C-alpha positions in Angstrom: 10.4 -30.1 -10.3 10.1 -27.3 -12.8 6.7 -28.5 -13.9 5.6 -28.6 -10.3 6.9 -25.0 -9.8 5.0 -23.8 -12.9 1.9 -25.7 -11.7 2.0 -24.0 -8.3 2.4 -20.6 -9.9 -0.5 -21.1 -12.4 -2.8 -22.6 -9.7 -2.0 -19.7 -7.4 -2.8 -17.2 -10.2 -6.1 -18.9 -10.9 -7.1 -18.2 -7.3 -6.0 -14.6 -7.6 -8.1 -14.1 -10.8 -11.1 -15.8 -9.0 -10.9 -13.3 -6.1 -14.5 -12.2 -6.4 -15.9 -15.7 -7.0 -14.2 -17.3 -4.0 -14.6 -14.2 -1.8 -10.9 -14.3 -0.8 -8.6 -11.3 -1.0 -6.0 -11.8 -3.8 -3.2 -11.1 -1.3 -3.9 -14.5 0.4 -3.2 -16.7 -2.6 -0.4 -14.4 -3.7 1.5 -14.8 -0.4 0.9 -18.5 -0.3 2.0 -18.9 -3.9 5.2 -16.9 -3.3 6.2 -19.0 -0.3 5.2 -22.4 -2.0 7.2 -21.6 -5.1 10.3 -21.0 -3.1 9.7 -24.2 -1.2 9.6 -26.1 -4.4 12.7 -24.4 -5.7 14.5 -25.2 -2.4 13.7 -28.9 -2.7 14.8 -28.9 -6.4 18.2 -27.2 -5.5 20.8 -29.4 -3.8 22.9 -26.4 -2.7 20.8 -24.5 -0.1 23.4 -21.8 0.1 22.5 -20.8 -3.5 18.8 -20.8 -2.6 19.4 -18.5 0.4 21.6 -16.2 -1.6 19.1 -15.9 -4.4 16.2 -15.3 -2.0 18.0 -12.6 -0.1 19.0 -10.9 -3.4 15.4 -10.8 -4.6 14.1 -9.7 -1.1 16.4 -6.7 -1.4 14.9 -5.7 -4.7 11.3 -6.5 -3.7 11.8 -4.6 -0.4 12.8 -1.5 -2.2 9.6 -1.6 -4.3 7.4 -2.2 -1.2 9.0 0.6 0.9 8.7 3.0 -2.0 5.0 2.2 -2.4 4.3 2.4 1.3 6.0 5.8 1.5 4.1 7.2 -1.5 0.8 5.8 -0.1 1.4 7.4 3.3 2.2 10.8 1.8 -1.0 10.7 -0.3 -3.1 9.7 2.7 -1.7 12.5 4.7 -2.6 15.0 2.0 -6.1 13.5 1.9 -6.6 13.7 5.7 -5.8 17.4 5.4 -8.4 17.8 2.6 -5.5 18.7 0.4 -7.2 17.7 -2.9 -9.8 20.4 -2.3 -7.0 22.7 -3.5 -7.8 21.3 -7.0 -11.6 20.9 -6.7 -12.1 24.5 -5.4 -10.8 25.7 -8.8 -13.4 23.8 -10.8 -16.2 26.3 -11.4 -17.6 25.4 -14.9 -21.1 23.9 -15.3 -20.7 22.8 -18.9 -20.6 19.0 -19.2 -18.1 19.1 -22.1 -15.8 21.6 -20.4 -16.0 19.7 -17.2 -15.0 16.4 -18.9 -12.1 18.1 -20.5 -10.9 19.6 -17.2 -11.4 16.3 -15.3 -9.5 14.4 -18.0 -6.6 16.9 -18.1 -6.3 17.1 -14.3 -6.4 13.3 -14.1 -3.7 12.9 -16.8 -1.3 15.3 -15.1 -2.1 14.3 -11.5 -1.6 10.6 -12.1 2.2 10.9 -12.8 2.6 12.4 -9.3 0.1 10.6 -7.1 -0.1 7.3 -9.1 -3.0 6.1 -11.3 -5.0 4.3 -8.6 -5.1 7.2 -6.1 -5.8 9.8 -8.9 -8.7 7.7 -10.2 -10.2 7.4 -6.7 -9.9 11.2 -6.1 -11.2 12.3 -9.5 -14.1 9.7 -9.5 -15.1 11.0 -6.0 -15.1 14.5 -7.3 -17.2 13.6 -10.4 -19.7 11.7 -8.2 -20.3 14.9 -6.2 -20.7 17.1 -9.3 -22.9 14.8 -11.5 -26.3 13.6 -10.6 -27.0 11.6 -13.7 -25.7 8.0 -13.4 -25.0 7.6 -17.2 -22.9 10.8 -17.2 -21.0 9.6 -14.1 -20.2 6.3 -15.9 -18.9 8.1 -19.0 -16.8 10.3 -16.8 -15.5 7.3 -14.9 -14.4 5.6 -18.1 -12.4 8.7 -19.2 -10.9 8.9 -15.7 -9.6 5.4 -15.9 -8.1 6.0 -19.4 -6.5 9.3 -18.3 -5.2 7.9 -15.1 -3.6 4.8 -16.7 -2.2 6.8 -19.6 -0.8 9.5 -17.2 0.7 6.9 -15.0 2.5 5.2 -17.9 4.9 8.2 -18.6 6.1 8.8 -15.1 8.5 6.6 -13.0 6.1 6.9 -10.0 2.7 7.0 -11.8 2.1 3.3 -12.2 3.4 0.4 -10.1 4.7 -1.4 -13.2 6.6 1.7 -14.5 8.0 2.1 -11.0 9.1 -1.5 -11.0 11.0 -0.8 -14.3 12.5 2.3 -12.9 13.7 0.6 -9.7 15.1 -2.2 -11.8 17.1 0.3 -13.8 15.4 -0.7 -17.0 14.3 2.9 -17.5 15.3 6.4 -16.3 12.9 9.1 -15.2 13.7 11.6 -18.0 13.9 8.8 -20.6 10.4 7.5 -19.9 8.9 11.0 -19.7 10.5 12.0 -23.1 9.5 8.8 -24.8 6.0 8.2 -23.5 4.5 11.6 -22.8 3.2 12.2 -26.4 1.9 8.6 -27.0 0.2 8.7 -23.6 -1.4 12.0 -24.4 -2.7 10.6 -27.7 -4.1 7.7 -25.8 -6.2 10.2 -23.8 -7.1 12.6 -26.6 -8.6 10.2 -29.0 -11.2 8.7 -26.7 -11.9 12.1 -25.2 -12.8 13.5 -28.6 -15.1 10.6 -29.2 -16.8 10.9 -25.8 -17.2 14.7 -26.0 -19.7 14.2 -28.9 -22.1 12.5 -26.5 -22.3 15.4 -24.0 -24.5 18.5 -24.1 -25.9 21.0 -21.6 -24.9 21.9 -18.1 -24.7 20.2 -14.7 -26.3 21.5 -11.6 -24.2 23.6 -9.3 -22.5 21.3 -6.8 -22.6 21.8 -3.1 -19.0 22.2 -1.9 -19.8 23.1 1.8 -18.2 20.8 4.3 -16.6 20.9 7.7 -12.8 20.7 7.5 -10.6 19.3 10.3 -7.8 21.7 9.4 -7.4 25.3 8.4 -6.9 26.5 4.9 -3.3 27.3 5.6 -2.6 23.8 7.0 -4.3 22.2 4.0 -2.3 24.2 1.5 1.1 23.6 3.3 0.6 19.8 3.5 -0.7 19.6 -0.1 2.1 21.5 -1.7 4.8 20.0 0.5 3.5 16.5 -0.3 3.4 17.0 -4.0 6.8 18.6 -4.0 8.1 15.7 -1.9 6.8 13.2 -4.5 8.4 15.2 -7.4 11.7 15.4 -5.5 12.2 11.6 -5.5 13.6 11.3 -9.0 15.9 14.3 -8.3 17.1 12.6 -5.1 18.0 9.5 -7.0 19.9 11.4 -9.7 21.8 13.4 -7.0 22.7 10.7 -4.5 22.5 7.6 -6.7 20.7 5.9 -3.9 17.7 3.7 -4.5 14.4 5.7 -5.0 12.8 4.3 -1.9 15.4 6.3 0.1 14.2 9.5 -1.5 10.6 8.5 -0.9 11.3 7.8 2.8 13.1 11.2 3.1 10.1 13.0 1.6 7.8 11.1 4.0 9.9 12.1 6.9 9.7 15.8 5.9 5.9 15.8 5.4 5.5 13.8 8.6 7.6 16.2 10.6 5.7 19.2 9.1 2.3 17.8 10.0 3.4 17.1 13.6 4.7 20.7 13.8 1.4 22.2 12.4 -0.7 20.3 15.0 1.7 20.6 17.9 -0.6 22.8 20.0 -3.8 20.8 19.4 -5.5 18.4 21.8 -4.8 14.7 21.2 -8.4 14.0 20.0 -7.9 16.8 17.4 -4.5 15.6 16.2 -5.3 11.9 15.7 -7.7 12.3 12.7 -5.0 14.1 10.8 -2.0 12.2 12.1 0.5 9.8 10.5 -1.1 7.0 12.6 -4.5 7.6 10.8 -2.7 7.7 7.5 -1.0 4.4 8.1 -4.3 2.9 8.9 -5.7 4.0 5.6 -2.9 2.7 3.3 -3.8 -0.3 1.2 -1.7 -3.0 3.0 -3.4 -5.9 1.2 -2.1 -4.6 -2.1 1.4 -4.3 -0.6 1.2 -7.9 0.5 -0.2 -8.9 -2.9 2.8 -7.4 -4.6 5.1 -9.1 -2.1 3.6 -12.5 -2.9 3.6 -12.1 -6.7 7.1 -10.7 -6.8 8.4 -13.6 -4.6 6.7 -16.2 -6.9 8.1 -14.6 -10.1 11.6 -14.4 -8.4 11.4 -18.2 -7.8 10.6 -18.8 -11.5 13.5 -16.5 -12.4 16.0 -18.2 -10.0 15.0 -21.6 -11.4 15.6 -20.4 -15.0 12.0 -20.9 -16.2 11.6 -17.3 -17.3 14.8 -17.3 -19.3 13.6 -20.5 -21.1 10.2 -18.8 -21.8 12.0 -15.8 -23.2 14.0 -18.0 -25.6 10.8 -19.8 -26.7 8.9 -16.5 -27.4 11.9 -15.2 -29.4 11.9 -18.3 -31.5 8.1 -18.7 -31.9 7.2 -15.0 -32.5 10.5 -13.3 -33.0 9.0 -9.8 -32.9 9.2 -7.8 -29.7 6.5 -5.3 -30.8 4.1 -8.2 -31.2 5.1 -9.8 -27.9 4.8 -6.5 -25.9 1.5 -5.7 -27.6 0.1 -9.0 -26.5 1.3 -8.2 -23.0 -0.8 -5.0 -23.2 -3.8 -6.9 -24.3 -3.3 -9.5 -21.5 -3.0 -6.7 -18.9 -6.7 -6.0 -19.5 -7.5 -9.5 -18.1 -4.4 -10.4 -16.1 -2.9 -8.1 -13.5 0.0 -6.2 -15.1 2.3 -6.5 -12.1 3.3 -10.2 -12.6 3.4 -9.7 -16.4 6.0 -7.0 -16.1 7.8 -8.8 -13.3 8.0 -11.9 -15.5 9.5 -9.9 -18.4 12.0 -8.3 -16.1 13.1 -11.8 -15.2 13.1 -13.0 -18.8 15.2 -10.3 -20.3 18.3 -8.7 -18.8 20.0 -5.3 -19.2 22.8 -6.9 -21.3 20.2 -7.9 -23.9 18.2 -4.6 -23.6 20.1 -1.8 -21.8 18.6 1.0 -19.8 16.1 3.1 -21.8 15.9 0.6 -24.6 12.7 0.8 -26.7 11.8 -2.6 -25.4 11.4 -1.4 -21.8 9.7 1.8 -22.7 7.2 0.1 -25.0 6.6 -2.4 -22.2 5.8 0.4 -19.8 3.4 1.9 -22.3 1.6 -1.4 -23.1 1.3 -2.6 -19.5 0.3 0.8 -18.3 -2.4 1.6 -20.8 -3.6 -1.9 -21.8 -5.6 -2.2 -18.6 -7.9 0.5 -19.8 -9.4 -1.8 -22.4 -11.6 -3.4 -19.7 -13.0 -1.9 -16.5 -11.5 -4.9 -14.6 -8.2 -4.5 -16.3 -6.5 -2.1 -13.9 -6.6 -1.2 -10.2 -8.0 2.2 -11.2 -10.9 0.6 -13.0 -11.7 -1.8 -10.2 -11.6 1.1 -7.7 -14.0 3.1 -9.7 -16.3 0.0 -10.0 -16.5 0.2 -6.2 -17.2 3.9 -6.1 -19.9 3.8 -8.7 -21.2 0.3 -7.6 -20.6 -1.2 -11.0 -20.6 -5.0 -11.2 -18.7 -7.0 -13.8 -21.9 -8.5 -15.0 -23.4 -5.1 -15.7 -24.3 -1.8 -14.2 
């Protein structure tokens, strides 16, 4: 039965990797794989009470991750609906290509830990596409945005989904990961930035920033700063209340939601809907949420069966060096989605073996977070920018 379970997982993952070739959203095979893996585990286990107990235990952990992500996504979408990110773009006035690349990279690096790397990459790539007319320049900027977004997300508990998973699993603490990974992540950005800067000369044409906003400047600023402060408040909420982080995220969402309703209370319905929570919920990436659900369910089945623990023992015997193992994970994350890789290692190694804030978990966060920058298809941020710039995996 264990071989059948592994086969189902591998086959499901093949369909996930072949998403573009088979024209099927990766959430579909992920959900099916998650359910089928638990069906196989159920048939292999004679005591169904144990199966149910394990399933409900994992559902509790998975649910915390999903609610956290949904809350964060909704806050970010509310900020976007209120044109909140123009608070940042309005302050970019330079026309020098080199200065602009430095500014974009720095903003991306420090915005990603708050908004998450995917959202930050989309926002900054959209800004760059409006500023730069030359396609080659845009692609170089896009590459630096991916690197900066992934590196920035690695050192924050809410900057990358894999770092968030480790934080929610108590493998890392918010201050521990910031202190340990900030400098390595900064180096990860500075080295390629220095190399890329040598290729840029001259100025860009003045960009056209005129647009019709659905909200006033005051409403935009209030929602932007409240949303950012709400996201930053989540780690503090956890340290004060000792409740799971998704509770803090839901609290912040409730505050931003209530504030947006108050700001638009006197407007007509047709004026309120475009900037309402309803519109924000329509825009959040639910297929990605369902993808995480399916993958985490499948990995949980492997963990409950004991397969991941056996794999951990094999790796320790065959390789015996955690730095090599985790470095390989980083390289693999450029090809394979880093979510199941990190989820698998969380199931393979426990807190008794590697306690909270152990180097093992911090280096895993760094490798999984930054390894996806090696290839444009290696991270969600890279794939998103491919869509914005209409880049195909076979070429530009």
